C-alpha positions as CSV (number, residue, x, y, z in Angstrom):
1,M,0.6,-29.3,3.8
2,S,-1.6,-26.4,2.9
3,Q,-2.4,-26.0,-0.8
4,R,-3.0,-22.3,-0.3
5,Q,0.0,-20.2,0.3
6,L,0.6,-16.7,1.8
7,S,1.1,-13.6,-0.3
8,L,3.8,-11.4,1.2
9,N,4.7,-7.8,0.2
10,A,7.6,-6.0,1.8
11,F,6.4,-2.5,2.7
12,I,9.6,-0.5,2.7
13,P,9.7,3.1,3.9
14,A,13.1,4.6,4.0
15,T,14.3,3.7,7.5
16,G,11.6,1.4,8.7
17,H,8.0,1.7,10.1
18,H,8.7,2.6,13.7
19,V,8.4,6.4,14.2
20,A,11.9,6.4,15.8
21,A,13.5,3.9,13.4
22,W,15.9,6.5,11.9
23,R,17.5,6.9,15.3
24,H,18.3,3.2,15.7
25,P,21.9,2.2,15.3
26,D,21.0,-0.4,12.6
27,A,19.0,2.1,10.5
28,A,20.2,3.8,7.3
29,A,19.3,7.3,8.5
30,N,19.8,8.7,5.0
31,G,17.9,5.9,3.3
32,G,15.2,8.2,1.9
33,H,17.7,9.6,-0.6
34,E,20.0,6.6,-1.0
35,F,19.1,4.5,-4.0
36,Q,21.6,1.7,-3.0
37,H,19.7,1.3,0.3
38,Y,16.4,0.7,-1.5
39,A,18.2,-1.6,-4.0
40,R,19.7,-3.7,-1.2
41,V,16.3,-4.0,0.5
42,A,14.4,-4.9,-2.7
43,Q,17.0,-7.4,-3.7
44,A,16.8,-9.1,-0.2
45,A,13.0,-9.3,-0.6
46,E,13.4,-10.8,-4.0
47,A,15.9,-13.4,-2.9
48,A,13.4,-14.3,-0.2
49,K,10.7,-14.7,-3.0
50,F,8.3,-12.0,-1.7
51,D,5.5,-11.2,-4.1
52,G,6.3,-7.5,-4.2
53,V,7.8,-4.4,-2.6
54,F,5.3,-1.7,-1.6
55,L,5.9,2.0,-1.4
56,A,3.6,4.5,0.3
57,D,3.5,8.1,-0.8
58,S,2.0,11.5,-0.1
59,A,2.2,14.6,-2.3
60,A,2.9,16.8,0.7
61,V,5.0,16.8,3.8
62,W,3.0,15.1,6.5
63,G,1.6,17.4,9.2
64,G,-0.2,20.6,9.9
65,A,-0.7,23.1,12.6
66,G,0.8,21.7,15.7
67,V,1.4,18.3,14.1
68,G,4.4,18.8,11.9
69,G,3.4,21.7,9.7
70,T,4.8,25.2,9.1
71,D,4.0,26.7,12.5
72,R,6.9,26.7,15.0
73,Q,5.6,23.8,17.1
74,G,4.8,21.8,14.0
75,L,8.3,22.4,12.6
76,E,10.0,21.3,15.8
77,S,8.2,18.0,15.8
78,L,8.7,17.5,12.0
79,A,12.4,18.2,12.4
80,R,12.7,15.3,14.8
81,S,11.0,12.8,12.5
82,A,12.1,11.1,9.3
83,R,8.9,12.1,7.4
84,G,10.2,15.2,5.7
85,A,11.3,13.9,2.3
86,H,11.6,10.8,0.2
87,F,11.8,9.7,-3.5
88,E,8.7,9.8,-5.7
89,P,7.7,6.2,-5.9
90,I,7.2,5.5,-9.6
91,T,10.6,7.0,-10.3
92,L,12.2,4.9,-7.6
93,L,10.4,1.7,-8.7
94,S,11.5,2.3,-12.3
95,A,15.1,2.4,-11.1
96,L,14.6,-0.7,-9.0
97,A,13.2,-2.5,-12.0
98,A,16.7,-2.4,-13.5
99,V,18.3,-4.1,-10.5
100,T,15.7,-6.8,-9.9
101,E,14.1,-9.5,-12.0
102,R,11.0,-11.1,-10.5
103,I,9.7,-9.1,-7.5
104,G,6.6,-7.0,-8.0
105,L,6.8,-3.2,-7.8
106,I,3.8,-1.5,-6.1
107,A,3.5,2.3,-5.9
108,T,1.0,4.4,-4.1
109,V,-0.6,7.2,-6.2
110,T,-3.6,9.3,-5.2
111,T,-6.6,9.8,-7.5
112,T,-7.4,13.1,-5.8
113,Y,-4.4,15.1,-7.0
114,N,-3.5,13.4,-10.2
115,E,-5.0,13.0,-13.7
116,P,-6.0,9.6,-15.2
117,Y,-4.0,10.0,-18.4
118,H,-0.8,10.8,-16.6
119,L,-1.2,7.9,-14.2
120,A,-2.2,5.4,-16.9
121,R,0.8,6.3,-18.9
122,K,3.3,6.1,-16.0
123,F,2.1,2.7,-14.8
124,A,1.9,1.2,-18.3
125,S,5.5,2.4,-18.8
126,L,6.6,0.8,-15.4
127,D,4.9,-2.4,-16.3
128,W,6.8,-2.5,-19.6
129,L,10.2,-1.5,-18.0
130,S,9.8,-4.2,-15.4
131,G,8.5,-7.0,-17.6
132,G,5.1,-7.1,-16.0
133,R,5.7,-6.4,-12.4
134,A,3.9,-3.2,-11.7
135,G,1.1,-2.6,-9.2
136,W,-0.9,0.6,-8.4
137,N,-2.0,1.2,-4.9
138,L,-5.0,3.5,-5.2
139,V,-5.6,6.0,-2.4
140,T,-7.7,9.1,-2.2
141,S,-5.2,11.0,0.1
142,A,-5.3,10.9,3.9
143,N,-2.9,13.8,4.0
144,Q,-5.1,16.9,4.0
145,H,-2.2,19.2,3.3
146,E,-1.8,17.9,-0.3
147,A,-4.7,20.2,-1.3
148,Q,-2.6,23.3,-0.8
149,N,0.0,22.0,-3.2
150,F,-2.6,21.7,-6.0
151,G,-4.4,25.1,-5.9
152,L,-7.0,24.3,-3.2
153,D,-7.4,25.8,0.2
154,A,-9.1,22.7,1.8
155,H,-9.0,19.0,1.2
156,V,-11.6,17.6,-1.1
157,E,-14.5,16.0,0.9
158,H,-14.2,12.3,1.6
159,A,-17.4,11.3,-0.3
160,D,-16.3,13.5,-3.3
161,R,-12.8,11.9,-3.3
162,Y,-14.3,8.5,-3.6
163,Q,-16.8,9.5,-6.3
164,R,-13.8,10.9,-8.3
165,A,-11.8,7.7,-7.6
166,E,-14.7,5.6,-9.0
167,E,-14.6,7.4,-12.3
168,F,-10.8,7.8,-12.2
169,I,-10.1,4.0,-12.2
170,D,-12.6,3.4,-15.0
171,V,-10.9,6.0,-17.2
172,V,-7.4,4.5,-16.4
173,K,-8.6,0.9,-17.3
174,G,-10.1,2.3,-20.5
175,L,-6.9,3.9,-21.4
176,W,-4.9,0.7,-20.7
177,D,-7.3,-0.9,-23.2
178,S,-6.5,1.7,-25.9
179,W,-4.4,-0.9,-27.9
180,E,-5.4,-4.5,-28.3
181,D,-2.7,-6.9,-27.4
182,D,-1.9,-7.8,-31.0
183,A,-2.4,-4.3,-32.5
184,F,1.3,-3.9,-33.3
185,L,2.2,-5.7,-36.6
186,R,5.5,-4.0,-37.3
187,D,5.5,-5.5,-40.8
188,K,8.5,-4.1,-42.6
189,D,7.5,-5.6,-45.9
190,S,4.0,-4.1,-46.0
191,G,5.0,-1.0,-44.2
192,V,2.1,-1.4,-41.7
193,Y,3.2,-0.7,-38.1
194,F,-0.1,-1.3,-36.4
195,D,-3.6,-2.5,-37.2
196,A,-5.7,0.6,-37.2
197,D,-8.8,-1.4,-36.2
198,K,-7.2,-2.4,-33.0
199,L,-6.6,1.2,-31.7
200,H,-9.4,2.6,-29.6
201,P,-9.7,6.3,-28.5
202,L,-11.5,6.4,-25.2
203,N,-13.7,9.5,-25.7
204,H,-14.7,9.5,-22.1
205,R,-17.0,12.3,-20.8
206,G,-18.0,12.1,-17.2
207,T,-18.6,14.1,-14.1
208,H,-15.0,14.6,-13.2
209,F,-13.0,13.9,-16.4
210,K,-13.1,14.4,-20.1
211,V,-10.4,12.2,-21.7
212,R,-10.2,11.6,-25.5
213,G,-7.3,9.1,-25.5
214,P,-5.9,6.8,-26.8
215,L,-3.0,6.1,-24.5
216,N,0.4,6.6,-26.2
217,V,1.9,3.5,-24.6
218,A,1.1,-0.1,-25.7
219,R,-1.2,-2.2,-23.5
220,P,0.7,-3.3,-20.4
221,P,2.3,-6.8,-20.3
222,Q,-0.1,-7.7,-17.4
223,G,-3.1,-6.3,-19.3
224,Y,-3.5,-3.9,-16.3
225,P,-0.9,-3.4,-13.6
226,V,-2.2,-5.1,-10.4
227,L,-4.9,-2.9,-8.8
228,V,-4.4,-2.4,-5.1
229,Q,-6.7,-0.4,-2.8
230,A,-5.8,1.0,0.5
231,G,-8.7,2.1,2.6
232,S,-11.3,0.5,4.9
233,S,-14.1,3.0,5.1
234,E,-17.4,2.1,3.6
235,P,-16.8,3.8,0.3
236,G,-13.3,2.2,0.3
237,K,-14.6,-1.3,0.8
238,E,-17.2,-0.9,-2.0
239,L,-14.6,0.5,-4.4
240,A,-12.3,-2.4,-3.6
241,A,-15.1,-4.9,-4.1
242,R,-15.8,-3.5,-7.6
243,T,-12.3,-2.9,-8.8
244,A,-9.4,-4.0,-6.6
245,E,-7.3,-7.1,-6.9
246,V,-5.5,-6.6,-3.6
247,I,-6.7,-4.6,-0.6
248,F,-4.3,-3.3,2.1
249,T,-6.1,-2.8,5.4
250,A,-5.3,-2.1,9.0
251,Q,-6.9,-4.5,11.5
252,Q,-6.1,-4.8,15.2
253,T,-7.5,-8.2,16.2
254,L,-8.3,-11.5,14.6
255,A,-12.0,-11.0,15.1
256,D,-11.9,-7.6,13.4
257,A,-9.8,-9.0,10.6
258,Q,-12.2,-11.9,10.1
259,A,-15.2,-9.5,10.0
260,F,-13.5,-7.3,7.5
261,Y,-12.5,-10.3,5.3
262,A,-16.0,-11.7,5.3
263,D,-17.5,-8.3,4.6
264,V,-15.3,-7.4,1.6
265,K,-15.3,-10.9,0.1
266,G,-19.1,-11.0,0.5
267,R,-19.5,-8.0,-1.7
268,L,-17.7,-9.5,-4.7
269,A,-20.6,-11.6,-6.1
270,R,-22.7,-8.6,-6.9
271,Y,-19.9,-7.4,-9.2
272,G,-19.7,-10.8,-10.9
273,R,-16.4,-11.6,-9.1
274,S,-15.2,-14.7,-7.3
275,P,-13.7,-14.6,-3.8
276,D,-10.2,-15.5,-5.1
277,S,-10.1,-12.5,-7.5
278,L,-9.3,-10.2,-4.5
279,K,-6.4,-10.8,-2.1
280,I,-6.8,-9.2,1.4
281,L,-3.5,-8.3,2.9
282,P,-3.5,-6.7,6.3
283,G,-0.5,-4.8,7.5
284,V,1.7,-6.5,10.1
285,F,4.5,-5.0,12.1
286,P,6.7,-7.9,13.3
287,V,9.4,-7.5,15.9
288,V,11.2,-10.9,15.8
289,G,13.7,-12.4,18.1
290,R,15.2,-15.9,18.6
291,T,13.3,-15.8,21.9
292,E,10.4,-13.8,23.1
293,A,12.7,-12.0,25.5
294,E,15.0,-10.9,22.7
295,A,12.1,-9.6,20.7
296,Q,10.8,-7.6,23.6
297,E,14.2,-6.2,24.2
298,K,14.4,-5.1,20.5
299,F,11.0,-3.5,20.8
300,E,11.7,-1.6,24.0
301,A,15.0,-0.3,22.5
302,L,12.9,1.3,19.7
303,Q,10.2,2.6,22.1
304,N,12.9,4.3,24.2
305,L,13.9,6.3,21.2
306,I,10.5,8.0,20.7
307,D,10.6,11.7,21.1
308,P,7.4,12.8,22.9
309,K,6.8,15.6,20.4
310,V,7.1,13.2,17.5
311,G,4.8,10.7,19.2
312,L,2.1,13.3,19.8
313,A,2.4,14.7,16.3
314,L,2.1,11.2,14.8
315,L,-1.1,10.5,16.8
316,S,-2.5,14.0,16.0
317,G,-2.0,13.4,12.3
318,M,-3.5,9.9,12.3
319,I,-6.7,10.9,14.0
320,G,-7.5,13.4,11.3
321,G,-5.1,16.3,11.9
322,F,-6.7,17.2,15.2
323,D,-4.1,19.0,17.4
324,L,-3.8,17.2,20.7
325,S,-1.1,19.4,22.2
326,A,-3.6,21.4,24.3
327,Y,-4.8,18.3,26.1
328,P,-3.1,16.5,29.1
329,V,-0.8,13.8,27.6
330,D,-1.6,11.5,30.5
331,G,-5.4,12.1,30.2
332,P,-7.9,10.4,27.9
333,L,-8.4,11.1,24.2
334,P,-10.9,13.9,23.9
335,P,-14.0,13.8,21.8
336,L,-13.0,14.3,18.2
337,P,-14.7,15.8,15.1
338,A,-15.1,13.5,12.1
339,S,-12.0,13.3,10.0
340,N,-11.9,14.4,6.4
341,G,-8.7,12.4,6.1
342,G,-8.5,8.7,6.8
343,K,-11.9,8.0,8.3
344,S,-11.3,4.3,8.9
345,R,-8.0,4.9,10.7
346,Q,-9.5,7.5,12.9
347,A,-12.3,5.1,13.9
348,L,-9.8,2.3,14.6
349,L,-7.7,4.5,16.9
350,I,-10.6,5.9,18.8
351,D,-11.9,2.4,19.3
352,K,-8.5,1.2,20.5
353,A,-8.2,4.0,23.0
354,R,-11.7,3.3,24.4
355,R,-11.3,-0.5,24.4
356,E,-8.0,-0.5,26.2
357,N,-8.6,2.7,28.3
358,L,-5.5,4.4,27.0
359,T,-4.2,7.9,27.7
360,I,-3.0,10.0,24.9
361,R,0.6,9.1,25.7
362,E,-0.2,5.4,25.9
363,L,-2.0,5.6,22.6
364,Y,0.8,7.2,20.7
365,L,3.3,4.7,22.2
366,S,1.1,1.9,21.1
367,I,0.9,3.0,17.5
368,A,4.5,4.4,17.1
369,G,5.5,1.2,15.3
370,A,2.5,-0.2,13.5
371,R,0.6,3.1,13.1
372,G,-2.7,1.3,13.7
373,H,-1.8,-1.9,12.0
374,W,-1.4,-5.3,13.7
375,Q,1.7,-5.4,15.9
376,V,3.4,-8.8,16.7
377,V,6.3,-9.0,19.1
378,G,7.8,-12.4,19.8
379,S,10.0,-15.3,18.8
380,A,10.1,-16.5,15.3
381,E,7.8,-19.4,16.2
382,Q,5.3,-17.1,17.9
383,V,5.2,-14.7,14.9
384,A,4.8,-17.6,12.5
385,D,2.0,-19.1,14.6
386,Q,0.0,-15.9,14.6
387,L,0.4,-15.3,10.9
388,Q,-0.7,-18.8,10.2
389,A,-3.7,-18.4,12.5
390,W,-4.9,-15.3,10.6
391,F,-4.3,-16.9,7.3
392,E,-6.1,-20.2,8.1
393,Q,-9.0,-18.7,10.1
394,G,-10.5,-16.4,7.4
395,A,-8.7,-13.2,8.3
396,A,-6.1,-12.7,5.6
397,D,-4.8,-14.0,2.3
398,G,-1.3,-12.8,3.2
399,F,0.3,-9.7,4.6
400,N,1.9,-6.4,3.9
401,L,5.0,-6.8,6.0
402,M,6.0,-3.6,7.9
403,P,9.7,-4.0,9.1
404,P,10.3,-1.9,12.2
405,V,13.8,-0.9,11.1
406,L,15.5,-1.2,7.7
407,P,17.3,-3.1,6.6
408,T,17.7,-5.3,9.7
409,G,13.9,-5.7,10.5
410,L,13.3,-7.3,7.1
411,D,16.5,-9.4,7.5
412,D,15.2,-10.8,10.8
413,F,11.9,-11.8,9.3
414,I,13.6,-13.5,6.3
415,E,16.2,-15.3,8.4
416,L,14.0,-16.4,11.3
417,V,10.3,-16.6,10.2
418,L,10.3,-17.5,6.6
419,P,12.0,-20.9,7.1
420,I,9.2,-21.8,9.5
421,L,6.5,-20.8,7.1
422,R,8.2,-22.7,4.3
423,E,8.5,-25.8,6.5
424,R,4.7,-25.6,7.1
425,G,4.0,-25.3,3.4
426,L,2.7,-21.8,3.8
427,F,5.2,-19.9,1.6
428,R,7.0,-20.5,-1.7
429,S,10.7,-21.4,-2.0
430,E,10.9,-20.4,-5.6
431,Y,8.9,-18.1,-7.9
432,Q,6.6,-20.0,-10.3
433,G,6.1,-17.1,-12.7
434,R,7.6,-13.8,-13.7
435,T,4.8,-11.2,-13.3
436,L,3.2,-9.8,-10.2
437,R,-0.1,-11.3,-11.3
438,E,1.5,-14.7,-11.5
439,H,3.0,-14.4,-8.0
440,L,-0.4,-13.4,-6.6
441,G,-2.4,-16.0,-8.6
442,L,-4.4,-13.4,-10.4
443,S,-5.7,-13.8,-13.9
444,R,-4.7,-11.5,-16.7
445,P,-7.6,-9.2,-17.7
446,E,-8.7,-9.4,-21.3
447,N,-8.9,-6.2,-23.4
448,H,-12.6,-5.4,-23.4
449,H,-12.5,-4.4,-27.1
450,T,-11.1,-7.8,-28.0
451,V,-13.8,-9.5,-25.9
452,Q,-16.5,-7.5,-27.7
453,R,-14.9,-8.2,-31.1
454,N,-14.9,-12.0,-30.4
455,R,-18.4,-11.9,-29.2
456,V,-19.6,-10.2,-32.4
457,A,-17.6,-12.7,-34.5
458,A,-19.2,-15.6,-32.7
């Protein structure tokens, strides 16, 4: 039996990850605005002992000219997709905290179009409301159209976004350390509510931010909410190596995943970190059947629901907002300019098209479910075998599970695959702790002011 066990998050968009999921008979088509739908999915994941539920986000409707934006062609493709609107994630997770007890609650929030004080305050509050189950997925915004909702005409340059993110996360962590863990005395007899020596204004002055502090929320139960990083570009990997505790990445093959795993884990030592201080969780899109034929039938049923306009818009958006509508859909992917959105995803898709000699149509069909992540279609045994192979061969510490349709895609995995993983000693049967950090096997960070105080006292 393996002593090391998989970490599993349930990545739960409203109707599922397949671009046509909302059209499937099993899908909750109104799921994006139905709290009970999310509650049912989160409770199912908790009953199955998943580490956490994971929400993506964007501060703009996805799309642009010709790919789901405000021009006529874009609006027509957008109107046929389920990407138009959804709940703000911290609000939703705060509500889910009240109807769950153990499962982690991970929200995506961009550092490009937010301020550190707001973010630190919201996640500290979520961690308190949930009893120590919050996680922040740091992104720098792949959706270039967010800029126009925040007073800018063009998206901030990729390098500048990561420079801002580097300073942003340091400010947030500093704010979470505003109060030492034992600062609040609440002594009714003496009338002293908190120890003034254990409150620390930040007084940060940097390139991007000037933040006095302190935070007006007590230090989070977990010390810091779990820090997740999504992004596999060179700056993204370096930021993750310095600051992240979980990294969510898209990898297509075992070899690619092994190379990424070794690369990022190999960077940790120069920041004084051990390999087990960072969990690498690739995305996986599993279509599971009792037999391989049943799984293929499920997958083909979804593929048959893809509207060509939606498929083309999806691909156009994911390669950096480059409008492909002027190119023959059964021809090759044209040369593309460098993306100022998600650079690593653009590179992954270009490589996939070249490696597999795919036409534009074949490429959008191939990513309509997993969106560039690892896609596995097969029997429960086949899916379990492949997850185990990545886990045991230095490619992953676990996975962000991307159900094709909700709720049934998650149900299939729970019913068919999890029993096999448990039988092999690869996944828990019960929670051993109450916080997201405990589920992931991550240590609780000490308040740096307390560390300094103890160092001086010694």
